[in-house]
C-alpha positions in Angstrom: -76.4 25.0 3.5 -74.3 22.4 1.6 -70.6 22.4 0.9 -71.3 23.7 -2.6 -72.7 26.9 -1.0 -69.2 27.6 0.3 -67.3 27.3 -2.9 -64.1 29.4 -2.8 -62.3 31.1 -5.6 -58.7 30.7 -6.7 -57.5 33.5 -8.9 -55.2 31.5 -11.2 -54.9 29.7 -14.5 -55.6 26.1 -15.3 -58.2 23.6 -14.1 -56.9 22.7 -10.7 -55.7 24.6 -7.6 -54.1 21.9 -5.4 -50.3 22.4 -5.4 -50.5 25.9 -6.9 -51.6 27.8 -3.9 -50.7 27.3 -0.2 -54.0 29.0 0.6 -56.0 26.4 -1.3 -53.8 23.5 0.0 -54.3 24.7 3.6 -58.1 25.0 3.1 -58.4 21.6 1.6 -56.2 20.0 4.3 -58.3 21.6 7.1 -61.6 20.6 5.4 -60.3 17.0 4.9 -59.2 16.6 8.5 -61.7 18.7 10.4 -64.6 19.4 8.0 -64.1 23.1 8.6 -64.8 25.5 5.7 -62.8 28.6 5.0 -64.3 32.0 5.8 -67.0 33.2 3.5 -65.6 35.3 0.7 -62.1 33.8 0.8 -60.1 34.3 -2.4 -56.8 32.4 -2.8 -54.0 33.7 -5.0 -51.5 31.4 -6.8 -48.1 31.2 -5.2 -46.4 31.9 -8.6 -47.3 32.9 -12.2 -48.1 30.3 -14.9 -44.7 30.6 -16.5 -42.6 31.1 -13.4 -40.1 28.3 -12.8 -40.9 25.6 -10.2 -39.1 26.2 -6.9 
């Protein structure tokens, strides 16, 4: 099974997820450092809405 078989979903808007969801950022960081994939069926939510002000 390749990495593409473990694609995860981010329920948000736009074309990228990095920086919009701590869940996605964490999964990408762990994969980059350890090669570990998130649990099958993982769905990450955005940390804020598309028109919410930046923190």
